[in-house]
C-alpha positions as CSV (number, residue, x, y, z in Angstrom):
1,M,50.3,223.4,191.2
2,S,53.6,222.0,191.2
3,G,55.2,221.6,187.9
4,V,57.0,218.3,188.8
5,V,55.3,215.0,189.0
6,P,56.4,212.7,191.6
7,G,58.6,209.9,190.6
8,R,59.3,211.1,187.2
9,D,62.9,212.0,186.0
10,E,63.3,216.0,186.0
11,S,66.4,215.6,183.8
12,L,64.2,215.6,180.4
13,T,66.1,216.4,177.4
14,L,63.9,218.7,175.0
15,G,64.3,220.0,171.7
16,A,65.3,216.6,170.3
17,P,64.9,216.2,166.4
18,V,61.5,214.4,166.2
19,H,60.7,212.8,162.6
20,P,57.0,211.5,162.6
21,A,56.3,208.8,159.6
22,R,54.1,211.9,157.9
23,T,54.1,215.6,158.4
24,P,50.9,217.0,159.4
25,A,50.3,218.4,155.7
26,E,51.0,214.8,154.5
27,T,48.4,213.4,156.8
28,E,45.9,215.8,155.8
29,T,46.6,215.2,152.2
30,A,46.7,211.5,152.4
31,L,42.9,211.5,154.0
32,A,42.0,213.8,150.9
33,A,43.2,211.3,148.7
34,E,41.3,208.5,150.2
35,L,38.0,210.7,150.5
36,R,38.6,211.4,146.7
37,T,38.3,207.7,146.3
38,V,35.4,206.9,148.5
39,R,33.5,210.0,148.7
40,P,34.5,212.8,146.2
41,A,31.6,215.1,147.2
42,L,33.1,215.5,150.3
43,V,36.8,216.6,149.7
44,S,36.0,220.4,149.3
45,P,34.2,220.9,152.4
46,Y,36.8,219.0,154.1
47,T,39.6,221.4,152.9
48,A,37.4,224.1,154.0
49,E,37.2,222.7,157.3
50,L,40.9,222.4,157.9
51,P,41.8,225.2,159.4
52,G,38.9,225.5,162.2
53,A,40.0,221.7,163.0
54,R,43.7,222.5,163.5
55,A,42.7,225.2,165.8
56,A,40.2,223.4,167.6
57,V,42.8,220.5,168.5
58,L,45.3,223.3,169.3
59,S,43.2,224.8,171.7
60,R,42.6,221.6,173.8
61,L,46.4,221.1,173.2
62,W,47.3,224.7,174.4
63,R,45.0,223.8,177.7
64,G,46.9,220.9,178.7
65,L,50.1,222.7,178.1
66,A,48.9,225.9,180.4
67,H,47.4,223.7,183.1
68,E,48.7,220.4,183.3
69,P,51.7,219.3,185.7
70,L,54.1,218.8,182.7
71,P,57.7,218.0,184.6
72,W,59.6,220.0,181.5
73,V,57.4,223.4,182.2
74,T,59.8,225.1,185.0
75,R,57.5,228.3,185.2
76,R,54.4,230.0,184.0
77,A,53.9,233.5,183.9
78,G,51.4,235.8,182.5
79,D,50.3,239.2,181.9
80,L,47.0,240.9,180.1
81,D,48.9,239.7,176.8
82,G,48.9,236.2,177.3
83,L,50.5,233.1,179.1
84,V,54.3,232.5,178.7
85,L,55.5,228.9,179.7
86,L,59.4,228.7,180.4
87,L,60.7,225.2,179.5
88,A,63.5,223.2,181.1
89,D,65.7,223.9,178.3
90,G,65.3,227.7,178.7
91,R,62.9,228.0,175.5
92,R,59.9,230.3,175.8
93,L,56.3,229.1,174.8
94,R,53.7,231.8,174.4
95,G,50.1,231.7,173.9
96,P,46.8,233.4,174.9
97,R,45.6,233.3,178.4
98,P,43.6,230.2,178.7
99,D,40.1,229.6,180.2
100,P,40.6,225.9,181.7
101,Y,36.8,225.4,181.5
102,A,36.1,227.3,178.2
103,T,34.8,224.9,175.1
104,A,33.9,227.7,172.6
105,V,37.2,230.0,172.6
106,T,39.7,229.5,169.8
107,V,43.3,229.2,169.9
108,T,44.8,229.7,166.4
109,Q,48.3,230.1,166.8
110,V,51.2,229.4,169.6
111,E,54.7,230.9,169.4
112,L,57.7,228.8,170.5
113,D,61.1,230.9,170.6
114,G,59.7,233.2,168.1
115,V,58.2,230.9,165.5
116,V,54.5,230.8,165.2
117,Y,52.6,227.3,164.9
118,D,49.2,227.0,163.8
119,H,49.2,223.3,163.8
120,P,49.0,221.2,167.0
121,A,51.0,218.5,165.6
122,A,53.8,220.8,164.2
123,L,54.0,222.6,167.7
124,M,54.2,218.9,169.3
125,T,57.4,218.0,166.8
126,A,59.1,221.1,167.3
127,L,58.9,220.7,171.3
128,G,60.8,217.7,171.2
129,L,59.3,216.0,174.2
130,P,59.9,212.4,175.0
131,H,57.5,210.3,173.4
132,G,56.3,213.5,171.3
133,G,56.8,211.8,168.2
134,P,53.6,209.3,168.5
135,F,51.6,211.9,170.0
136,A,52.1,214.3,167.1
137,A,51.2,211.8,164.8
138,E,47.9,211.4,166.6
139,L,47.3,215.2,166.8
140,A,47.6,215.1,163.3
141,H,44.8,212.6,162.8
142,S,42.7,214.3,165.2
143,A,42.6,217.6,163.3
144,A,42.2,215.8,160.2
145,S,39.8,213.4,161.1
146,L,38.1,216.6,162.9
147,A,37.8,218.3,159.7
148,L,36.2,215.2,157.9
149,S,33.6,215.0,161.0
150,R,32.6,218.8,160.4
151,A,32.6,218.3,156.6
152,N,29.9,215.5,156.6
153,Q,27.6,217.5,158.5
154,H,23.9,218.8,157.2
155,P,20.9,220.5,158.6
156,S,18.5,217.9,160.3
157,E,15.5,218.0,162.2
158,D,15.5,217.7,166.1
159,P,16.6,214.4,167.2
160,C,14.2,211.9,168.6
161,A,15.7,208.7,169.2
162,L,18.7,208.4,171.8
163,W,21.2,207.5,169.0
164,E,20.3,210.8,167.0
165,W,21.4,212.7,169.9
166,E,24.5,210.9,170.2
167,Q,25.4,211.2,166.8
168,R,25.4,215.3,167.0
169,V,28.4,215.0,169.0
170,V,30.8,216.1,166.1
171,D,33.7,217.3,167.8
172,G,34.2,214.5,170.3
173,H,35.5,215.1,173.6
174,P,35.6,218.9,174.6
175,F,39.2,219.1,176.4
176,H,41.1,216.2,174.6
177,P,43.6,217.1,172.0
178,N,43.2,213.5,170.6
179,C,39.1,214.4,170.6
180,R,38.9,212.6,166.8
181,S,42.1,210.5,166.6
182,R,41.6,207.3,165.2
183,P,44.5,206.0,163.9
184,G,44.0,202.7,162.2
185,F,40.8,203.6,160.6
186,S,40.8,204.5,156.9
187,V,38.5,207.3,155.5
188,A,36.1,204.3,154.5
189,E,35.9,202.9,158.0
190,Q,35.5,206.5,159.7
191,L,32.4,207.0,157.4
192,A,31.2,203.5,157.9
193,Y,31.5,203.1,161.8
194,A,32.0,206.5,163.3
195,P,28.8,207.9,165.0
196,E,29.0,211.6,163.8
197,H,28.8,210.1,160.3
198,R,25.5,208.8,161.2
199,P,25.9,205.1,159.6
200,V,24.1,201.8,160.1
201,V,26.7,199.3,161.5
202,E,26.1,195.7,160.5
203,L,27.4,193.8,163.7
204,R,28.6,190.0,162.8
205,T,28.7,187.2,165.6
206,V,31.3,184.7,166.2
207,A,29.8,181.2,167.5
208,V,31.7,179.9,170.2
209,R,31.3,176.7,172.5
210,E,29.6,177.4,175.4
211,D,32.5,175.5,177.3
212,D,34.9,178.0,176.0
213,C,33.1,181.2,177.1
214,R,32.1,182.8,180.7
215,V,28.6,184.3,180.8
216,T,27.0,186.3,183.2
217,G,23.5,187.4,183.5
218,E,21.0,186.6,180.5
219,W,22.8,186.2,177.1
220,P,20.2,186.2,174.6
221,Y,22.5,185.4,171.3
222,R,23.0,181.5,171.5
223,E,22.3,178.4,169.2
224,A,22.9,174.9,169.4
225,G,25.1,174.6,172.5
226,R,27.1,177.7,171.1
227,V,27.1,181.6,172.4
228,L,26.7,183.8,169.7
229,I,29.3,187.0,170.3
230,P,28.8,190.3,168.5
231,V,31.7,191.6,167.0
232,H,32.5,194.8,165.8
233,P,33.1,194.7,161.8
234,W,36.8,196.8,162.2
235,Q,37.5,194.2,165.1
236,A,36.8,191.4,162.5
237,R,39.1,192.7,160.1
238,H,42.2,193.8,161.9
239,V,42.2,191.7,165.0
240,L,40.3,188.4,164.4
241,K,41.2,188.5,160.9
242,D,39.4,185.6,160.1
243,E,35.9,186.8,158.7
244,K,35.0,183.0,157.4
245,T,34.0,182.3,161.0
246,L,31.4,185.3,161.3
247,G,27.7,184.5,161.1
248,D,24.9,186.6,160.3
249,G,24.5,189.5,162.8
250,M,22.2,192.5,163.5
251,A,22.2,196.4,162.0
252,A,22.9,198.7,164.9
253,H,23.4,202.6,165.5
254,P,26.9,203.5,166.8
255,L,27.1,205.8,169.8
256,M,29.4,208.1,170.8
257,S,31.9,205.5,172.3
258,L,32.0,204.0,168.9
259,R,32.2,200.5,170.0
260,T,29.0,200.5,171.7
261,L,25.9,200.6,169.6
262,A,22.0,200.7,170.0
263,V,20.2,197.7,168.4
264,P,16.9,199.6,167.2
265,G,13.9,198.1,169.6
266,G,16.5,196.1,171.6
267,P,19.7,196.7,174.1
268,H,22.7,198.6,173.8
269,L,25.9,196.5,172.8
270,K,29.0,196.9,173.9
271,T,31.6,195.2,171.8
272,A,35.3,194.8,171.6
273,L,37.2,197.2,169.7
274,S,41.0,197.1,169.9
275,A,41.8,200.9,168.7
276,R,43.3,203.6,170.1
277,L,40.5,206.0,170.8
278,T,41.7,209.4,172.3
279,S,43.9,208.2,175.3
280,S,44.1,204.5,175.3
281,V,43.4,201.1,173.7
282,R,39.9,200.1,174.9
283,D,39.0,196.4,175.6
284,I,36.7,194.4,177.7
285,S,38.6,192.6,180.3
286,V,37.5,188.8,181.3
287,Y,37.2,190.1,185.0
288,S,34.7,193.0,184.0
289,I,32.7,190.4,182.2
290,T,32.6,188.0,185.4
291,S,31.9,191.0,187.6
292,A,29.4,192.7,185.5
293,A,26.4,191.0,187.2
294,T,27.5,192.0,190.6
295,V,28.6,195.5,190.0
296,S,25.1,196.1,188.1
297,A,22.9,194.7,191.0
298,F,24.9,196.6,193.6
299,M,24.6,199.8,191.5
300,E,21.0,199.4,190.8
301,S,20.2,198.9,194.8
302,M,22.5,202.1,195.4
303,A,20.4,204.1,192.9
304,G,17.4,202.9,195.0
305,R,18.5,205.2,197.7
306,L,18.3,208.3,196.0
307,D,14.9,209.0,196.1
308,G,14.2,208.5,192.4
309,L,16.8,211.1,191.0
310,L,18.8,208.4,189.5
311,H,18.5,205.5,187.3
312,I,21.2,202.8,186.5
313,T,21.0,201.0,182.5
314,R,21.0,197.4,183.8
315,T,23.8,195.0,182.7
316,L,21.4,192.5,180.9
317,G,24.3,189.7,180.3
318,A,27.9,189.7,179.4
319,V,30.0,187.4,177.4
320,T,33.8,186.5,176.9
321,A,35.5,183.8,175.0
322,N,38.2,184.3,178.0
323,T,40.2,186.7,175.8
324,P,39.6,190.7,175.9
325,D,39.5,190.7,171.9
326,L,36.3,188.8,171.7
327,A,33.8,189.6,174.4
328,A,30.5,191.9,174.5
329,V,28.2,193.5,177.2
330,S,24.2,193.7,176.7
331,R,22.7,196.9,178.5
332,E,19.5,198.3,178.8
333,S,18.7,201.2,176.6
334,P,18.5,204.6,178.5
335,D,15.3,205.3,176.8
336,V,13.4,202.8,179.1
337,Y,13.8,205.4,181.9
338,A,11.6,208.1,180.0
339,R,8.1,208.5,180.9
340,T,5.4,209.9,178.3
341,G,6.6,213.1,176.9
342,E,10.2,213.0,178.4
343,Q,13.5,212.5,176.7
344,V,16.7,211.0,177.8
345,V,19.6,213.0,176.3
346,P,23.4,212.2,176.5
347,V,24.8,215.3,178.2
348,A,27.5,215.5,175.9
349,S,25.2,216.1,173.4
350,L,23.7,219.2,175.0
351,A,26.6,221.6,173.9
352,A,25.6,220.4,170.3
353,D,21.9,221.5,170.7
354,V,21.4,224.7,168.8
355,R,18.6,225.6,171.2
356,P,19.8,227.8,174.1
357,R,19.9,226.9,177.4
358,S,19.5,229.6,180.1
359,A,21.7,230.1,183.3
360,D,18.9,229.0,185.3
361,W,18.6,225.7,183.6
362,L,22.3,225.2,184.0
363,A,21.9,226.1,187.7
364,Q,18.9,223.3,188.0
365,F,20.9,220.9,185.9
366,S,24.1,221.2,188.1
367,R,22.2,221.0,191.5
368,L,20.5,218.0,190.4
369,A,23.9,216.4,189.1
370,L,25.6,217.6,192.2
371,T,22.8,216.2,194.4
372,V,23.3,212.8,193.0
373,G,26.9,212.7,192.7
374,L,27.8,213.9,196.3
375,R,25.0,211.7,197.7
376,L,26.2,208.7,196.1
377,L,30.1,209.8,197.0
378,D,29.1,210.1,200.4
379,L,27.5,206.7,200.8
380,G,30.5,205.2,199.2
381,V,30.5,205.1,195.3
382,A,32.1,207.5,192.9
383,L,30.9,208.0,189.6
384,E,32.9,208.7,186.3
385,A,30.2,211.1,185.3
386,H,31.6,212.3,182.0
387,G,29.3,213.5,179.4
388,Q,29.3,210.2,177.8
389,N,28.5,208.1,180.8
390,L,25.9,210.5,182.2
391,L,22.3,211.1,180.6
392,V,19.3,213.3,181.4
393,V,16.0,213.0,181.4
394,L,14.1,216.4,180.1
395,S,10.7,216.8,180.9
396,P,8.0,217.6,178.1
397,A,8.9,221.2,179.1
398,G,12.4,220.8,178.6
399,A,13.4,220.6,182.6
400,P,16.1,218.4,183.8
401,V,14.4,216.0,186.3
402,R,16.2,212.9,186.5
403,L,19.7,211.5,185.8
404,V,20.5,208.1,184.0
405,Y,24.0,206.5,184.2
406,R,25.5,203.7,182.1
407,D,28.6,201.9,181.8
408,L,30.0,201.0,185.3
409,A,33.2,200.0,184.1
410,D,35.0,203.0,185.6
411,I,33.5,203.7,189.3
412,R,35.0,203.3,192.3
413,I,33.7,201.7,195.6
414,S,34.8,202.6,198.9
415,P,34.2,199.7,201.6
416,A,35.2,202.0,204.3
417,R,32.4,204.5,203.2
418,L,29.4,201.9,202.7
419,A,30.4,200.3,206.3
420,R,29.7,203.7,207.9
421,H,26.6,203.7,206.2
422,G,26.0,200.0,207.4
423,I,25.9,198.8,203.6
424,P,27.7,195.6,202.9
425,A,30.4,195.9,200.5
426,P,30.1,193.7,197.2
427,D,32.3,190.9,196.5
428,L,34.7,192.8,194.1
429,T,38.5,193.5,193.9
430,G,40.9,195.2,191.7
431,R,41.1,198.9,190.9
432,I,37.4,199.6,191.1
433,V,37.6,199.2,195.0
434,T,39.5,201.9,197.0
435,D,39.2,203.9,200.3
436,D,41.7,206.7,199.0
437,E,39.9,210.0,199.5
438,S,41.7,212.0,196.6
439,V,40.9,208.8,194.3
440,L,37.2,209.0,194.8
441,R,37.0,212.9,195.0
442,S,39.2,213.0,191.8
443,K,37.0,210.3,190.1
444,L,34.0,212.2,190.6
445,F,34.8,215.9,190.8
446,G,37.2,215.5,187.4
447,S,34.5,214.1,185.5
448,L,31.3,215.8,186.5
449,V,32.5,219.0,187.5
450,A,35.7,219.8,185.5
451,G,34.1,217.7,182.8
452,T,30.6,217.6,182.4
453,L,29.4,220.5,184.1
454,A,32.5,222.7,182.6
455,A,31.6,221.7,179.2
456,T,27.6,222.5,179.4
457,A,28.5,225.6,181.1
458,G,31.3,226.6,178.5
459,S,33.4,229.0,180.0
460,A,34.5,229.6,184.0
461,S,32.2,232.4,184.5
462,A,29.0,230.5,183.5
463,L,30.5,227.5,185.5
464,R,31.0,229.6,188.6
465,E,27.4,231.1,188.2
466,A,25.9,227.7,188.1
467,L,27.8,226.1,190.7
468,S,27.1,229.1,193.0
469,A,23.5,228.4,192.6
470,A,23.6,224.8,192.7
471,V,25.5,224.4,196.1
472,R,23.6,226.8,198.0
473,D,21.1,224.1,199.5
474,L,23.4,221.3,199.5
475,P,24.2,219.3,202.8
476,R,27.9,220.8,203.8
477,T,29.8,217.5,203.6
478,P,33.6,217.0,203.7
479,D,33.1,216.4,200.1
480,L,31.5,219.3,199.3
481,T,33.9,221.5,201.4
482,A,36.7,220.1,199.3
483,L,34.6,220.9,196.3
484,L,33.9,224.3,197.0
485,E,37.7,225.2,198.6
486,E,40.3,223.1,196.7
487,P,41.7,223.1,193.4
488,L,39.5,221.3,190.9
489,P,41.1,218.0,189.8
490,A,41.0,217.2,186.0
491,K,42.5,214.5,183.9
492,A,45.9,215.7,182.5
493,L,45.0,214.2,179.3
494,T,48.2,215.8,177.5
495,L,50.3,214.5,179.8
496,M,48.7,210.8,180.0
497,R,49.5,210.9,176.2
498,L,53.0,211.7,176.9
499,S,53.7,209.2,179.6
500,P,53.3,205.7,178.1
501,E,55.2,204.4,181.0
502,R,52.5,205.4,183.7
503,P,49.5,203.1,183.8
504,G,46.3,204.9,185.1
505,D,45.2,208.6,185.6
506,I,47.3,211.6,186.1
507,W,45.7,214.6,187.4
508,A,45.8,218.4,187.1
509,R,44.7,220.8,189.7
510,L,42.7,223.5,188.0
511,P,41.8,226.9,189.4
512,N,38.5,226.4,191.4
513,P,35.9,228.2,189.5
514,L,34.1,228.8,193.0
515,A,37.2,230.5,194.6
516,D,39.0,232.2,191.7
517,P,38.0,235.2,189.4
518,P,35.5,234.4,186.7
519,S,38.2,234.7,184.1
520,G,40.0,231.7,185.8
521,R,43.2,233.9,186.6
522,S,45.0,232.7,189.6
523,T,46.0,235.4,192.4
524,G,49.1,233.2,192.9
525,R,52.6,233.8,191.3
526,S,54.4,230.3,192.4
527,S,56.4,228.2,190.0
528,G,54.3,225.9,187.7
529,Q,51.2,227.7,188.3
530,P,49.2,229.2,185.6
531,F,48.0,232.8,186.3
């Protein structure tokens, strides 16, 4: 893996002074002060959770530093004691040898030229990287918010409803340093809106004249010639800033994505929420609203080719007031695809389940997921099958029997592959359409294998074992050959946060768990390659 990103200026100035608005300690103290006002009983548990939260975020950051194609890392060298990164300005960054697929291993400290850092934000500040200041602030917020999330947990009965499973995901994204970064959210707002705090959120509605809206599908919320658009309370307060226009709403349970909520007995509503969550500011584009029905119908027909192994949550309706700040999508609840005695479980929540799952179960699940993902890819569709979008249907005995996929905004469709199978391409344009083999494979492999299966397995050795068992009976397509023999693509989440001038995905290439030893070590010693 090259340490240089094409098109980037390699003459980077490192070590320049960075002066964030707050130090990490000030961020944590400010959150504690707010907490003392709104929920004083949580101050002590929050303080106790801070060291573990800092280490959890530092572990994710160190993974990115160790494995992503960072242009200011000139060489990576390792031995039995750990890994050393040689920086472009001559400094050395040392830490433990990282397993790129581990979720349970914790990094408690990293050393930069003899100085030990146990806080990810302090390390990022000391590195002095271009765009490192804002990222350091986000890392500080991520660690403090993660401590708050962990502090507000208590033993509960086994989850029953889908939203209860979703709210068990306390730590957020398993590999993103900004796993719990929510800048712009006060402590009170995190407690009121974030799913791991188990709130009920009161969605309000904005009434817009039908002539001023674009609507696709069947939109159920209307009155007297006006369309009612559900609005998240955070969006109403911070973006729309005109709560007087808001009408009565509905109580809903926030899901993992925070901006999507489950209406009891009804649909899942995806709302506009113009806040930065993990990597980017999310919105609902006008084009995604106008194309929603087309994408949904197309994907429903594609799922029909998979012998009942995959269900797509249909888009019931979508609406926009011709602005990304005021839009909503109504989707089926994945629960509708559960038969008697079955449960539909978001894959990301499996890691939060205290009940152990055997190596055989993981192999079964991996075989099911790869069968569906590779068959669809061969037909011409690459799913972004990360643990939030992908759900598994469990039999009454707990066996994985089918998959459910939701949120079609980031799939990729290949007209050329569809044509090879005699399938008409849908009438779509934009980034969703591509025939680029590397884009298609990276989209699926990066989300499903380097993301979902790796996080569920928890380590390179467990992932290797599951994949080895899962691929034995799969058809040997060119896509499977690429998966078996090439480095595994994964989103370069740290580099993407340090590259605001580059839109879209940037990819790292991780050691292939099927080609490398279980520890994740590489046998090569070329510049820029993790050892």
